N, C-alpha and C positions, 0 to 999 in steps of 0.2 A: 445660175451657178450649178455646176455639175458635181460638186462635192459639198459635204456638210461638216460642221465642226465635230471633232472627236477628241474629247477632253481627257487629259491626265489629271491626277489629283491636284497638282499644283495649279494648273490652269483653271480648274473649277474653283479653287480657293480664291484666285485673283478675280474671277467673275463675280463671286459672292461678295468679295470685299468692295466691289464697285457699287453694290446696292446701297442706296442712300436712305433706306428705311430701317426700322428695328429688325435685327436678325431674328428676333423671336417670331416675327411675322413669317419669315421664310420657313422656319421650323414648323409653324402651324400649318402652312399651306402644304408642305411636304408630307407631314403625317396625315393630314386630311385626304390628300390624293391617294395615299396608300390604303387608307380605310375605305375610300370609295371603290377602289379596285377589288378589295376583299368582298365588299358587299355586293358588287356587280358580278364578279366571277363565281362567288360561292354564296348565293342567296339562301341556301338551305343550311349553311354552317351556323349552328346555334352556339358553339363554344369555340373561342379563339384564344390561342396562347401566344403572347407576344414576348419574344426572347430579346432582352435589352442589355446592351453594355452601358457604361457610364459616360460615354462620350457623346458627341453630337448625333451619331447614328442612333444611339440609345434614346436620346432626346426625341428624335423623330418617332421612335417606337412608343414612347410614353404618350405622344399625341395620338398615334394610331389606336392605342388601347382606350384612351378617353373617348375618341370619336366613335369607336365601335360600341363602347358601353352606352353612349348617348343614343346610338341607333337601336338599342334593345338587345344587343348580343351579350352573352355571358363571356366575360373577359378575365383573363389572369395574366400577370406579368411574371416572367421568370428572369430575375435580375442576376446578371453575371458581374460580380464585383460588389463593392460596398457602397451603400447610399452616400456615404461621406465623400466618395471619390467623384461624384457628379458635381459639375460646376456650371456656372453661367446659365444659358438657356436650357441646357439639359436638366440642371437642378430645379429650375422653375417648373418645368413640365413634369418632373418627378413629383414635385409637391402638389401640382394640380391633379395628377392621377391619384395620389393618395387621398387627397381631399374629396375626390369623387367616390371613394370607397372601393376602388378596384383591388381585388385580392392579389397578393403576392404568393407565388407557389414555388416549390422546389423543382417541379417537372411539369411538362405539358402533355403527358401521355393520354389524357382523356379528351384532348381538343380535336375538333374537326379540321381546323386549319391552323397552321403555325405562321407567325410573322418573324422573320429574321432581321433583327436590328442590333446584332452583336457588335459588328465592326463595320466601319464605313470606308470611304475612299482613301483614307490615309493609311490603311493597313498595308504592310509589306512583310515579305519573308514568310516564315512558318509560325503558326500560332503556338503559344506556350501550352504546356501540358493541360492545365485546367481549361483553357479555351478550346483546345483540340477535343477534349472530352465533351464539352458542351456542344460542339459542332457534330461530333459523332452521335450524340444523343438526339439532336434535332433531326439528323438524317435517318436515324434508326426508328423514330416514332412511326414513320410510314404514312404520314398525312401530307397533303399538299402544302408547300412552303412558298410564301410570298416574301421575297427579299426586298429590303429597303435600300435603294440606291445601287448596291452591289452585293452579291452573295458574300457572306463572311468567309474570309480565307482567300479570296481572289484579289490579286493586285490590280487595282483599277487603272493604273497607268500603263501596264504591260500585258495583262491577261495571264501572267504567270501564277501558278499555284504551288507554293512552296511546301505545303503540308496538307492538313485537313481543310476541306472547304465545303460549305453548304451547297447542296444540289437543289436549286429552286425550280418550282414550276413556273413562276412568274417573277420578274424583277421590275419594280417601279423605280425608275431613275429620274433625276431632277435636272431640269434646264437643258440638258443635252446628253447624248450617248457618251459613255466612258469607253476608253480604249479597251479595257478589260472585259467589256460586255460583248465585243465583237471578235476579239483575237483569242484563239485557242491557246491553252486549254480553258481559260476563263469562260469563253462563250458556251462551253458545254455544261457549265454550272448555272447559267443565267436563266434558262428556260425561255419563255416568251417575254420579250422586253417591251415595256411601255414607257415612253418619255413624256413627262408632264411638265408644264410650264408653271414655275412658282414665282415668276416676276423678275428673274435674273436676265440681264441683257447678254446676248452672245458675245464672245470675244474671238479673236483669231487664235487658232490652235496649230501646233506643229504637225500633227497627224490629222488626216481627213478621211471621211467616209465617202466612197464612190457611190453615186446614185445612178439610176437608169438614164438620167439626163446626159451621162457621159457619151451615150450613143449619138446624141445630137451634134457632137463634135466630129463625127466621122463624115468625111466628104461623100456626098451622095452622087450617084450617077446622074448626069444631066443630059439634056437633048443633044448637046454638041459632043458628048463623049464617044470615044470608040473603045475597043477592047484594050488598047494600050493605055490610053489616058485614064481609064477607069481603075487601073492598078494592075501591074504585072508582077507575078511571083514565080520564083524558081525554088522548087523543093529538091533538096539533095539528101538521099537516104535510101533505105531498102537493102536487104540482103536475103539470101536464101532462108526461107522460113519466117521472114519478117517483112512481108510486103504490105501488111495492113496499115502500119503506122504512117508511112509516107502517103498512102492512098487517102487516109483520113485527113491528113494535113492538106493535101491538094484539094480535096473536095470541100473542106471547110473554108479554105481560102476563097474558092469560087462562090460558095454560099454566103460568105461574108462580104462579097461585093467586088472581089478582084475580077477584072475582065478577061484575063488570060493567065494560065498556069502551065509551066513546064516542069517535068519531073526527070531529074537525072538519076538513073538507076543502074545497077549492075547488069551487064549484058545477059547473063544466064536467067535473069528474072524478067526480061523484057516482055515476053509473051503474057505473063501474068498481069502486068500493068496495062498493056494495050487492050486486054480483054476487060479489065476492071474499070479503067478510067476512060470514059467516052469523051469528056470535055477537055481533059488535060492532054498535053502533048508529051510523049515519052522520048527521052534521049538516052539510049544505051551507052554505057561507059565501061572501060576496062575493069575487070574483076579478078580476084584471086580464085584458087581452086575451091574455096569455101563459099563462093558467091558474094564476096564483100568488095566494095569499091577499093581500088588501090591508088597510090599516089599518081599513077599514070592517068588517072581520070581528071587530074587538075585542069589540063588544057581544054578538054571537051566541056567541062563544067564552066570554065571562064568564058568560053565561046557562047554557051547557052545563056550566060548571065548578061550578055551584052544588051539585051532588050528588056531585062528585068529591072524592077525598081526596089525589090527586096528579096532576100534569100532566107529560106527556112532550112537549117542545116542540122541533121542528126537523127531524125526519126527512123528507126530500124536500121541504122547505118552498120551496126555490128561493132565488135571490139577486137582490135589487133593493133600491132605496132604500125601497120600500114594505115589503119584508120587514124591513128594519132598524127601521123605525118600528113595525111590528107587534110585533116582539120586545121593543123598548124599552117599549112601552106595557103589554104583558102582564106583563113582569117587574115593572113598577111597580105594577100593579093586582091581580095575582093574589096572594091571601093564602094560597095552598096551596104545599106542597112542589113544586118544579119540577126535572125532569131536563132538562138542556139539551144537545143533541147536534147534530151535522151542520151544517145550514144555520143553525140557531140559534146555534151557536158562531161561524160566519162573521159573522153579524150583530153579535155581541158584540165582535169584535176592535176595539181602539181605544177601547172604552167599558166597561171592566171595572167602572166604578162602578155600572152598571146592576144588577149582581149584588151588589156590595159593600154597597149601600144597602138590600138586601132584608132583612126580618126573618124571613120564612119560609125554611125550609131549601132549599138549592139544591145540586144535584150536577151537575158538568160531566163529560162522558164523551168526551174527545177522543182521537184517535190522534195520532201524533207530528207529522204535518203540521198538524193543527188546533191542537195545543198550541203549536207553533212560531209560528204566526200570532198567537195570543193573546199570546205573550211577545215578539213582534217578533224572533224568531230563525228560523234555518233548521231544517227537520226533521232534518237531519243532526246538528245540535248536540244536539237533544233525544234522538236515538237514542244519542248518545255519552255523554250525561249525564242519564240518565232519572231517577235519584233526585233530583238537584238540581233538575231541570226540574219535576217534579211537586210537590215541596215549595215551590219558589218560586212556582209558579202558584197553589197553594192560599193562600199568604200574600197574593199580589197581588190575587186575586179575592175573598178573604174567604169561601170556600166549599169544599166537598169536591170534589176532583178525582180522577177515575178515569182514569188513563192506560192506554189499551188496548195490547195487544201480547202476545207470548208469555208475558211476565210482566205481569200486570195490577197496577198500583200505585195504591193509594188513600191520598190525603193530605188532612189537614185542617189549617187554619191553626195553625202553632206546634206541631204534633204530629209524632210519628214516622210512618214510612210502613208501610203494611200491604202485603205482597207475596203475590199469589196466583199459583202456578205450575201450577194444575190445568188440564187440557185437553190438546190435541194439535194438530199442525200443520193439521188439518182446519179449524180456526177461521179460518185465513188465506183467507177467501173472502168475496165480497160479501154484505152483509146481516147478518153476525153482530154488527156494531156496533149495528144497529137492534134486533136481538134483545136485546142487553145493555141497551139503553135501556128497553125494555119491562119487563124483569125488575126493574131498579132502581125504576121507577115503581110496579110492582106491590107490591114490598116496602115502599116508602115509604107507599103507600096503606094498608098494614096497620099503620102507626104506627111503623115502624122509623126511627131517626135516619139521617142521610145516610151516615155512616161504616159503620154496620152494614149498611145496605141495599146500599151499593156493594160491600162486601166479600163479603157473602152472594151477591149477584148474580154477581160474578166467579166464585165457587165453583160456583154453580148452572150457569152457562154452560159452565164447564170440565168438570164432571161429565156434563152433558147431551151434550157433544161426545164424551166417552169412550163413553157409551152408544150414541150415533149411529154412532160409528166401528165399534163392535162389530157393528152391523147392516149398515152400508154400506161400511166401510173409510174411512180418513182421507183418502185421496188425492182422492176424488170427492165429499167431503162438501159439502152445500149448507146454507144457513141454515135452510131449512125442516126439514131433518133434525134440526137442533139444537132447533128449536121443538117438534117432535114428541116429543122425548125429555125435555123440560123437566119435565113432570108427574111422571115417574118419578124424575128427579133430585131435585126438591123434596120428593117423598114419601119419599126415602131408600131407593128400590128400584132393582134392576137388572133388565134384561130382555135377552134375546138379540137 
């Protein structure tokens, strides 16, 4: 299986309800697992402060406190709420903690490590004032924080953060990863995530996590392949001053396994591309006085597309009314899979029907700003509601949407979202989006459907970034480093 379950709060409740043993046992295992992480990660921490709510998450916290006390640590509990509000398993574990003589405190400022068990996976929206103050205090103490299941204040089902939220160094989550631990902004609060088995059987989930096994679905070159059967890609883009984007898309398509790539570019930029691209073939096309492709380029582009199996449209294309008309006509007349990116997405804004009416597969690869423009929203809204934004965009445009970011989200109309968290911060550099476009086009040219191609491309780009960071470090990574590592990533190999 190339994906793993990614749970919403409701799905995890269903999974826990199917457990046929005492739920008190689940809480005991959960709290014990968190205590073990604290002991392993922070062996020199003499004092631990466990911040607990009165619900099930707080119940886990009471177990953590008891287990740490039994391990010889000095432990205190900071209780948010009244003891009388605790019920069921949480109340029983509160009783056990008090029976062990664990001290209850008003603050944990003297602790070496804090445990966040204030709110669990059922939390939504923004915390109320007292809860927000508690979260502020936890964050302000300046000690490492270990979150129980989900950092308090993060929506486990979406990754949204409606107000204050704990910033954890580690999150210990139970039975399976939660959506909010992988999808931003929640992922930025989770720190290092550790999934522990507490005896709950997995169930089917709407959203899934993409693993490196996704690359096993990419058709590999075989002994009988030639450059055409291995995958043929046409890149349409480029303009004066913007020749790098289509070059990166073309080179990444080749490194991702396409056997042959053509690049349709404005006539005035022809020499740049011919000097820069040794393995790709350049097709000069009519351009305006500013060096942008014009609608007169449609026929030469369609002619170049006759041998291609997929088209990457948009990198460096430029922005003008002529660009919009070119994109509209190509989307209408091309009967091939199309990956639409960058200035191609700019041209699409306000005219989503151009894609909705296509019969051939289409994949859009926007970043938050580009997706916001397509949806008529601010990029800040997209950043805060990434799951809803990508799902809504896929429904609105009737195509696959790959929302780029630290978490790459892939959505198809009416389907759950696939989340890929492979990669590193080195990908936050100019040109890596163009690289991703080329990979998607290469995989679609091999016959992969849009969802599979986009998911595998996100995985390939992430793994290539890890390989490249091993060679160059993540801080100074550039897009060409990722391109250079793509063949190793797609081939399932590693190199120093």
